[in-house]
C-alpha positions in Angstrom: 0.1 0.0 0.2 1.3 3.3 -1.1 1.4 6.2 1.3 0.6 9.6 0.1 2.0 12.8 1.8 -0.4 14.7 3.7 -1.5 18.0 2.5 -2.0 20.5 5.0 -4.3 23.3 4.3 -3.7 27.0 5.7 -5.9 27.9 8.6 -7.3 31.1 8.0 -8.5 33.1 10.9 -12.0 35.0 10.3 -11.4 37.3 13.3 -8.1 38.4 14.8 -6.7 36.9 18.0 -7.3 39.5 20.8 -5.1 38.8 24.1 -7.1 39.0 27.2 -4.1 39.1 29.4 -1.0 41.3 29.1 1.7 39.1 27.9 3.9 40.1 30.9 2.9 39.9 34.5 2.7 43.5 35.9 5.2 43.4 39.1 4.4 46.9 40.2 0.9 46.5 41.2 -0.3 46.9 44.8 1.8 46.2 47.7 -0.2 43.0 48.9 0.5 41.3 45.2 3.5 42.3 44.2 6.7 39.9 44.8 9.2 42.9 44.6 9.5 45.3 47.5 8.1 48.8 46.8 10.2 52.0 47.6 8.0 52.8 50.4 8.1 49.1 51.9 12.1 49.5 51.6 12.0 52.9 53.5 10.1 51.5 56.3 12.5 48.6 56.6 15.4 50.7 56.9 13.9 52.7 59.4 12.9 49.6 61.4 16.2 48.2 60.9 17.8 51.8 62.1 19.4 51.8 59.0 22.0 49.0 59.7 22.1 45.3 59.3 19.4 43.4 60.9 21.7 40.9 62.1 23.2 41.2 65.5 26.4 43.1 66.3 26.9 43.7 62.4 28.3 47.0 61.5 28.3 46.6 57.7 26.0 48.9 55.6 22.5 47.1 54.8 22.5 47.0 51.0 20.1 44.0 50.4 16.6 43.4 51.3 16.0 39.8 51.8 12.7 37.8 51.3 12.0 35.7 54.1 9.5 33.6 52.3 11.2 33.3 48.9 9.7 34.7 45.6 9.5 31.2 44.1 7.5 30.0 47.1 4.8 32.8 47.0 6.6 35.5 49.0 5.3 38.9 48.5 6.8 42.3 49.0 5.4 43.2 52.3 7.3 44.8 55.5 6.9 41.6 57.5 8.6 39.2 54.6 11.4 41.8 54.4 14.7 41.6 56.3 17.3 44.2 55.8 20.9 42.5 55.7 24.3 43.4 54.3 25.6 41.1 51.3 27.6 38.9 53.9 25.0 38.0 56.1 22.4 37.7 52.9 25.1 35.0 51.7 25.0 33.1 54.9 21.1 32.6 55.0 21.0 31.3 51.4 24.5 29.0 52.1 23.3 27.7 55.2 19.3 27.3 54.6 18.9 24.8 57.6 20.0 27.2 60.0 18.2 29.9 58.3 14.6 28.0 58.9 15.5 26.9 62.4 16.1 31.0 63.1 13.0 32.4 61.1 15.3 34.0 58.3 13.5 31.9 56.1 10.2 31.0 55.8 8.5 27.7 54.4 5.8 28.0 51.8 2.9 27.0 53.9 3.6 29.4 56.8 3.0 33.4 56.8 6.1 35.4 57.7 4.1 37.4 60.4 3.6 34.5 62.3 7.3 33.3 62.4 9.5 35.1 64.7 13.1 35.8 63.8 16.1 34.9 65.7 19.1 36.5 64.0 21.9 36.5 66.7 22.7 33.1 66.6 26.1 31.9 65.3 26.2 29.3 62.4 27.0 26.7 65.1 23.7 27.1 67.0 21.7 24.1 66.8 18.7 24.9 68.6 15.4 25.0 66.7 14.3 28.3 67.6 11.2 28.1 65.1 9.0 25.2 64.7 8.1 25.1 60.8 
């Protein structure tokens, strides 16, 4: 049995395609839904931290806003999710996630940052579980 090549007819739209949603998500929405910290939230975090790193006894200038609940886990740009830190402590938080979860510096996706206290003053040697997540 001999096979014949399929013939495809071009599809012609009778009406133009209309997009119902924007092609890129709007990240500059309201502070409740935006994943980035607004300038107002950043200012409030600097005032709350007294313009210094929120880790205990750190004298480095705070230049990074850390999401306690990561953006990939649904963290949004609210003040309770913001932790103002220097680059050294920000790297320490992400390099040691088990330690950071135990001290409330990272929050699991099923918890709200407002319900998880922060214990930033412990060293990396601390094995105590300050926060049950």
